[in-house]
Backbone bond lengths (Angstrom), bond angles and torsions (degrees), N, CA, C in turn:
res aa  C-N    CA-C-N  psi(-1)  N-CA   C-N-CA  omega(-1)  CA-C   N-CA-C  phi
1 G - - - 1.399 - - 1.500 116.13 -
2 Q 1.282 117.21 -112.43 1.460 124.16 -167.46 1.534 111.00 -94.59
3 Q 1.331 116.69 57.30 1.463 120.90 -175.44 1.523 113.21 -62.92
4 H 1.333 117.39 -29.10 1.470 119.21 178.85 1.531 111.42 -67.43
5 L 1.333 117.17 -14.90 1.463 121.02 177.67 1.526 112.76 -106.89
6 V 1.358 117.11 -42.14 1.461 119.66 -173.32 1.529 113.99 -117.46
7 G 1.323 117.78 -0.19 1.461 120.82 179.18 1.520 112.23 -73.35
8 P 1.336 117.06 178.83 1.459 121.02 179.59 1.536 111.45 -54.29
9 N 1.304 116.10 130.66 1.461 124.55 177.89 1.531 114.30 65.67
10 A 1.341 118.56 9.51 1.469 121.52 176.54 1.524 109.22 -78.73
11 V 1.325 116.56 161.57 1.462 121.62 -171.04 1.533 113.12 -57.98
12 L 1.323 118.56 -45.97 1.463 119.72 -179.03 1.524 111.29 -70.44
13 R 1.312 117.30 -38.31 1.468 120.81 177.69 1.527 110.63 -61.35
14 R 1.350 117.68 -45.01 1.473 121.24 179.31 1.533 110.40 -62.71
15 M 1.318 116.59 -40.08 1.456 121.05 179.89 1.528 110.14 -62.44
16 I 1.313 116.80 -45.84 1.456 121.54 -178.98 1.525 110.38 -64.67
17 E 1.326 116.36 -47.26 1.461 120.31 -177.24 1.521 112.61 -66.64
18 S 1.325 117.56 -32.19 1.466 120.31 -179.49 1.518 112.69 -79.56
19 G 1.340 116.63 -18.83 1.452 120.34 -175.83 1.515 113.08 79.35
20 R 1.321 117.52 3.87 1.462 122.65 177.52 1.527 107.26 -98.18
21 I 1.305 115.00 97.17 1.456 121.20 -172.74 1.520 110.11 -90.46
22 A 1.317 115.91 123.03 1.463 121.51 176.85 1.519 109.11 -99.01
23 S 1.306 115.90 171.77 1.460 121.14 173.64 1.519 107.98 -97.87
24 F 1.318 117.22 143.24 1.454 120.38 177.39 1.510 109.35 -153.48
25 I 1.324 114.92 161.92 1.456 121.55 -176.75 1.526 107.93 -125.13
26 L 1.344 118.06 122.43 1.464 122.90 173.05 1.523 106.25 -96.16
27 W 1.325 117.09 128.28 1.460 119.74 -176.70 1.514 109.49 -141.70
28 G 1.316 117.13 138.34 1.452 121.19 176.82 1.516 110.55 167.78
29 P 1.327 116.08 165.49 1.467 120.03 -179.93 1.535 111.47 -70.59
30 P 1.334 117.05 168.46 1.464 120.75 179.81 1.529 112.08 -56.28
31 G 1.319 114.90 144.10 1.458 120.38 175.12 1.514 115.13 83.81
32 T 1.324 117.89 13.16 1.463 119.53 -176.71 1.521 113.58 -101.79
33 G 1.330 117.59 1.57 1.461 119.80 174.72 1.518 115.61 104.42
34 K 1.316 118.77 8.54 1.466 120.45 -179.96 1.526 111.06 -63.61
35 T 1.328 117.36 -46.35 1.462 120.12 -178.64 1.516 110.50 -66.73
36 T 1.323 117.81 -42.55 1.463 121.38 178.03 1.517 110.61 -59.98
37 T 1.325 116.15 -44.71 1.464 120.48 178.35 1.526 109.93 -63.41
38 T 1.328 117.11 -42.63 1.454 121.46 -179.92 1.525 110.96 -62.28
39 L 1.325 117.70 -41.42 1.466 120.72 178.12 1.529 110.81 -61.17
40 G 1.318 116.61 -40.61 1.468 120.46 176.78 1.512 112.00 -64.68
41 I 1.317 116.53 -40.48 1.462 121.72 178.83 1.528 110.43 -64.77
42 I 1.333 116.83 -46.51 1.466 121.16 179.19 1.520 109.84 -59.33
43 S 1.322 116.30 -48.18 1.458 121.16 -178.72 1.527 111.66 -58.98
44 A 1.317 116.26 -45.54 1.467 120.00 -178.67 1.528 111.35 -66.33
45 F 1.307 117.88 -43.24 1.465 120.34 179.89 1.527 111.22 -65.90
46 R 1.330 117.07 -41.60 1.464 119.73 179.14 1.526 110.87 -65.82
47 A 1.332 116.90 -38.23 1.464 120.49 177.28 1.533 111.01 -64.18
48 A 1.331 116.14 -28.30 1.469 120.69 178.30 1.531 111.49 -86.20
49 G 1.351 117.26 5.82 1.455 121.01 177.06 1.517 114.79 80.09
50 K 1.330 117.63 19.44 1.463 121.86 -179.45 1.526 110.51 -90.52
51 K 1.325 115.91 144.13 1.463 120.84 176.19 1.518 108.62 -85.46
52 V 1.341 115.77 121.53 1.461 122.65 -177.74 1.523 109.10 -108.59
53 V 1.341 116.70 132.60 1.459 123.23 177.27 1.525 107.63 -119.91
54 L 1.327 116.74 134.48 1.457 122.19 -178.57 1.526 110.68 -113.17
55 A 1.341 115.76 141.13 1.467 120.12 178.64 1.522 109.68 -152.08
56 A 1.332 114.83 165.99 1.466 122.71 177.34 1.526 107.97 -151.34
57 P 1.338 117.27 159.18 1.470 119.66 -177.82 1.529 114.76 -66.55
58 T 1.325 117.34 -29.42 1.466 120.12 -176.89 1.520 110.85 -124.25
59 G 1.330 115.66 160.26 1.458 120.76 176.72 1.519 111.98 -61.22
60 R 1.319 116.32 -39.50 1.464 120.90 179.40 1.530 111.03 -63.11
61 A 1.335 116.81 -44.50 1.467 120.69 179.28 1.527 110.76 -67.18
62 A 1.338 117.62 -36.48 1.463 120.82 177.70 1.530 110.48 -65.20
63 K 1.335 116.65 -40.64 1.467 120.73 178.20 1.533 110.30 -62.94
64 R 1.334 116.39 -44.05 1.461 121.29 178.25 1.538 110.74 -60.75
65 M 1.323 116.06 -40.94 1.462 120.92 179.69 1.532 110.73 -66.03
66 T 1.326 117.51 -41.59 1.460 121.74 177.50 1.528 109.86 -60.47
67 E 1.325 116.75 -45.30 1.463 120.65 -179.87 1.526 111.59 -64.17
68 A 1.327 117.33 -38.47 1.468 121.00 -177.06 1.525 112.97 -74.62
69 T 1.345 116.81 -31.20 1.468 119.58 -173.77 1.516 113.94 -104.79
70 G 1.343 117.09 -21.07 1.454 119.62 -174.79 1.525 112.53 77.99
71 M 1.318 117.59 6.62 1.469 123.14 177.24 1.522 108.84 -114.92
72 E 1.323 116.31 153.07 1.464 119.34 177.00 1.523 110.27 -67.02
73 A 1.324 115.16 130.85 1.462 121.94 171.81 1.522 106.81 -120.07
74 R 1.321 116.36 142.30 1.466 121.12 179.29 1.523 109.48 -120.69
75 T 1.317 115.65 166.08 1.461 117.94 172.64 1.530 107.50 -68.86
76 I 1.316 115.86 157.87 1.465 120.10 178.84 1.529 109.94 -58.64
77 H 1.339 116.24 -40.22 1.469 120.11 -179.60 1.530 111.71 -62.76
78 R 1.328 116.25 -40.34 1.479 119.38 177.61 1.513 110.89 -69.60
79 M 1.334 116.50 -40.82 1.459 120.52 180.00 1.535 110.07 -59.68
80 L 1.334 116.30 -41.74 1.465 121.03 -178.94 1.531 112.50 -86.10
81 E 1.331 116.88 1.99 1.458 124.42 177.08 1.530 111.78 56.41
82 L 1.330 114.00 70.98 1.462 121.40 176.98 1.520 110.29 -55.95
83 N 1.326 115.94 129.37 1.456 121.38 178.47 1.516 107.89 -84.82
84 S 1.321 116.20 108.51 1.466 120.64 -177.55 1.520 112.02 -102.04
85 N 1.321 118.22 10.76 1.463 121.68 179.07 1.525 110.01 -89.39
86 L 1.310 116.21 61.92 1.457 121.09 -178.54 1.526 109.59 -96.54
87 S 1.321 115.53 142.53 1.462 119.80 177.51 1.525 109.39 -78.28
88 D 1.321 116.78 167.97 1.466 121.23 178.67 1.524 111.55 -60.82
89 E 1.335 116.79 -33.33 1.465 120.35 -179.89 1.523 112.21 -78.89
90 D 1.302 117.64 -16.09 1.467 122.02 -170.26 1.532 111.28 -115.84
91 T 1.315 117.64 39.58 1.465 120.87 -173.60 1.519 113.54 -75.75
92 H 1.323 119.38 -14.55 1.466 120.60 -176.11 1.530 113.20 -97.08
93 R 1.321 116.97 -4.66 1.463 119.66 179.71 1.519 108.90 -103.19
94 V 1.286 114.87 125.25 1.455 120.64 178.77 1.520 107.27 -117.77
95 S 1.309 115.88 140.94 1.462 118.75 176.78 1.524 109.08 -137.73
96 F 1.302 114.02 162.66 1.453 121.10 -179.98 1.528 108.68 -121.17
97 E 1.324 115.89 139.86 1.461 120.27 176.92 1.524 110.85 -69.65
98 R 1.321 116.64 -32.96 1.467 121.30 177.02 1.513 107.80 -94.32
99 N 1.324 116.21 119.98 1.462 121.65 -176.79 1.526 108.67 -155.26
100 E 1.323 117.41 -163.45 1.465 120.71 -177.62 1.524 111.88 -62.30
101 E 1.333 117.34 -34.47 1.471 120.57 179.72 1.525 112.17 -80.89
102 N 1.315 117.48 -24.38 1.460 122.99 -177.98 1.529 108.73 -133.16
103 P 1.342 116.53 71.60 1.474 119.43 -173.54 1.519 113.02 -69.23
104 L 1.321 114.67 161.47 1.459 120.96 175.62 1.523 109.67 -62.93
105 E 1.318 115.91 147.12 1.451 120.97 176.05 1.521 107.47 -92.13
106 A 1.323 115.54 85.06 1.461 121.45 -178.01 1.523 108.92 -154.70
107 D 1.318 115.02 146.51 1.460 120.12 173.07 1.519 110.43 -88.10
108 V 1.339 115.17 -33.63 1.461 121.68 -176.37 1.523 108.46 -135.38
109 I 1.326 116.71 130.25 1.457 121.82 175.48 1.521 107.41 -118.00
110 I 1.325 116.62 122.70 1.457 121.38 178.82 1.520 107.67 -114.12
111 I 1.341 115.66 120.87 1.459 120.71 178.79 1.523 108.05 -112.78
112 D 1.321 116.25 118.14 1.458 122.23 -179.34 1.514 109.78 -87.97
113 D 1.312 116.16 150.63 1.458 122.68 173.02 1.522 112.13 59.65
114 M 1.334 116.28 33.92 1.463 121.24 -177.17 1.519 112.03 -63.00
115 I 1.319 116.74 -29.91 1.464 119.37 -178.38 1.526 110.63 -60.03
116 S 1.331 117.62 -27.61 1.460 120.02 -179.73 1.524 112.29 -70.81
117 S 1.332 117.44 -9.54 1.462 119.46 178.71 1.517 111.39 -73.76
118 G 1.333 118.22 -11.34 1.453 121.70 176.02 1.514 114.30 93.89
119 D 1.319 118.70 -7.78 1.462 120.54 -179.66 1.517 110.65 -89.45
120 S 1.309 115.52 146.05 1.459 118.98 176.90 1.522 109.03 -73.34
121 M 1.309 115.42 160.13 1.459 119.63 -179.68 1.523 111.73 -62.70
122 I 1.322 117.55 -39.55 1.465 119.83 -179.32 1.526 110.24 -68.22
123 H 1.326 117.22 -40.97 1.463 119.49 177.75 1.525 110.32 -62.82
124 T 1.325 116.32 -43.63 1.461 120.40 178.54 1.519 110.50 -61.40
125 A 1.337 116.80 -44.12 1.469 120.55 178.09 1.525 110.73 -61.06
126 S 1.321 117.14 -42.75 1.473 120.94 179.52 1.524 111.03 -62.49
127 E 1.328 116.76 -40.68 1.466 120.14 178.75 1.528 110.95 -66.66
128 L 1.329 117.14 -38.51 1.463 120.38 176.91 1.523 110.63 -63.06
129 K 1.326 117.66 -40.29 1.466 121.40 179.08 1.523 111.14 -64.03
130 K 1.336 117.33 -38.28 1.464 120.78 177.55 1.522 110.82 -60.39
131 R 1.334 115.72 -26.08 1.462 121.11 -178.95 1.525 111.28 -98.96
132 N 1.336 115.03 24.55 1.468 123.52 174.24 1.522 114.97 68.17
133 A 1.329 117.70 28.06 1.460 119.30 172.51 1.520 108.16 -64.75
134 N 1.301 116.43 149.22 1.457 120.98 -179.32 1.525 108.65 -76.64
135 R 1.309 118.47 -118.27 1.459 121.49 178.57 1.520 108.90 -88.27
136 I 1.332 116.13 143.58 1.461 121.05 -179.00 1.518 109.06 -117.73
137 F 1.330 115.36 124.99 1.455 122.78 178.00 1.514 108.48 -111.03
138 I 1.322 117.75 132.48 1.460 122.59 176.71 1.520 107.69 -107.31
139 C 1.330 116.67 125.00 1.460 121.73 178.45 1.520 107.62 -115.02
140 S 1.315 116.70 123.30 1.458 121.90 -176.63 1.517 109.30 -134.71
141 T 1.310 116.40 138.43 1.461 119.46 -179.95 1.516 111.29 -64.85
142 F 1.314 116.46 -54.03 1.458 120.26 -177.00 1.520 109.73 -118.68
143 G 1.319 116.79 104.61 1.460 121.65 179.10 1.517 110.10 -87.09
144 L 1.313 116.48 90.09 1.457 120.15 -176.60 1.524 113.15 -86.19
145 F 1.329 118.32 -29.57 1.468 123.38 178.55 1.529 110.70 47.92
146 T 1.330 115.44 48.38 1.468 121.28 -175.40 1.521 113.04 -64.47
147 N 1.325 117.00 -23.04 1.465 120.13 177.59 1.522 111.84 -101.25
148 G 1.322 116.35 19.57 1.455 120.14 179.22 1.519 112.27 86.89
149 M 1.319 114.61 -178.03 1.458 120.61 -175.18 1.521 112.84 -112.39
150 D 1.329 117.68 1.25 1.458 120.52 -176.26 1.522 112.95 -58.78
151 K 1.331 117.07 -42.45 1.466 119.93 -179.26 1.525 110.95 -65.74
152 F 1.327 116.68 -36.29 1.456 120.44 177.80 1.530 110.32 -70.04
153 D 1.354 116.53 -40.01 1.466 120.27 175.72 1.523 110.01 -57.00
154 K 1.324 116.04 -47.68 1.463 121.81 -178.11 1.532 110.45 -64.13
155 A 1.342 116.67 -45.00 1.468 120.27 179.61 1.522 110.80 -61.14
156 Y 1.324 117.10 -38.27 1.468 121.26 178.16 1.529 110.25 -67.17
157 E 1.321 116.61 -46.86 1.467 120.86 -180.00 1.520 112.00 -61.62
158 E 1.326 117.08 -34.84 1.468 121.74 -179.86 1.527 112.45 -84.36
159 G 1.338 117.66 -2.96 1.455 121.59 178.33 1.513 114.86 82.31
160 A 1.332 118.26 11.06 1.468 120.25 179.94 1.520 111.67 -72.63
161 I 1.324 117.67 -32.90 1.469 121.33 177.62 1.526 109.43 -127.85
162 A 1.330 115.78 149.52 1.462 120.72 177.03 1.527 110.12 -97.93
163 K 1.317 116.62 -47.79 1.464 121.68 -178.17 1.521 109.56 -149.98
164 V 1.332 114.80 155.28 1.463 122.53 172.16 1.526 106.22 -123.13
165 F 1.325 116.77 123.45 1.460 122.95 177.77 1.523 108.17 -107.33
166 T 1.327 118.22 128.27 1.459 121.13 170.15 1.514 108.67 -137.31
167 T 1.325 114.99 161.71 1.454 118.97 176.98 1.522 109.88 -80.30
168 N 1.308 114.74 164.53 1.467 120.10 176.05 1.527 110.52 -92.83
169 G 1.331 116.35 29.16 1.462 121.62 179.03 1.518 113.51 -74.39
170 V 1.324 116.96 -7.29 1.467 122.43 175.82 1.530 107.56 -132.00
171 Y 1.318 115.60 165.25 1.465 120.00 179.09 1.529 110.01 -62.34
172 Q 1.336 115.06 134.99 1.454 121.87 177.30 1.527 108.13 -117.56
173 T 1.311 116.55 121.36 1.467 119.97 -178.21 1.519 110.20 -69.45
174 P 1.328 117.40 153.41 1.467 120.00 175.67 1.532 111.69 -57.05
175 E 1.343 116.91 -34.99 1.468 119.92 178.99 1.529 111.49 -63.54
176 L 1.338 116.38 -39.43 1.461 120.10 178.14 1.525 110.57 -64.31
177 L 1.318 116.20 -46.36 1.461 120.73 -177.09 1.525 112.66 -63.31
178 E 1.330 117.76 -20.74 1.466 122.00 179.36 1.523 112.96 -87.82
179 R 1.322 118.40 -10.97 1.459 120.74 -177.24 1.530 110.12 -64.81
180 P 1.336 118.69 136.81 1.472 120.89 -179.10 1.523 112.92 -68.44
181 W 1.316 117.70 -19.75 1.457 121.56 -178.21 1.523 112.78 -93.13
182 Y 1.332 118.08 -3.87 1.462 120.77 -171.56 1.523 112.69 -103.92
183 I 1.344 116.25 136.42 1.458 122.31 174.07 1.520 107.71 -130.95
184 S 1.334 116.30 124.19 1.445 122.72 178.13 1.522 108.89 -89.77
185 C 1.329 117.12 131.48 1.467 122.72 178.78 1.516 107.93 -104.57
186 D 1.319 115.85 113.45 1.472 121.65 -175.65 1.527 111.20 -72.91
187 M 1.303 115.84 116.67 1.467 121.41 -179.77 1.525 111.97 -107.68
188 S 1.314 118.54 6.62 1.460 121.26 -173.30 1.519 113.14 -59.53
189 K 1.317 118.94 -32.38 1.466 119.80 -178.88 1.527 112.78 -71.60
190 Y 1.353 117.28 -11.75 1.452 120.68 179.64 1.526 112.65 -98.07
191 I 1.318 116.26 -2.16 1.465 120.72 -177.87 1.517 109.14 -95.40
192 A 1.329 116.71 126.57 1.472 120.52 -178.51 1.504 109.52 -94.12
């Protein structure tokens, strides 16, 4: 499968083996290997004695994740323990029991189908950094960069992202290939 990510000396394998866990985002359409990669990541982290927590934005996505991994996945709201004890006067304030003062007890948090939450990858990465995430890697099947690369350049310069991995399944401009934050994943051997 995804040897360029989890094989010997690959970025995710080195991260797992070193115990220095970064944040990263796997993104792509169905059938591109996200679940397979996630299963490998879960297996490696659990073998290293790390506590893994799974979540998704919706109940349906959490159920799908549970079925695919064999581990319990919860909605993000359940994972963060949404406080539903609101008074009639206080219906517009929502709080979570799990927050910066009371963080989750987990070494690794995997959130499936995050793109459906409506946030852009750069915004999500920036929010993770505000919460003291280490390095953030974005993995995307098709890196089209239809709005240009300026926002990614800025996010890299500001430390919001460490690297962006995409497949070479679409045309990659020479300018993209020269970016210090970009890594092209060669998929040509998988194309029949």
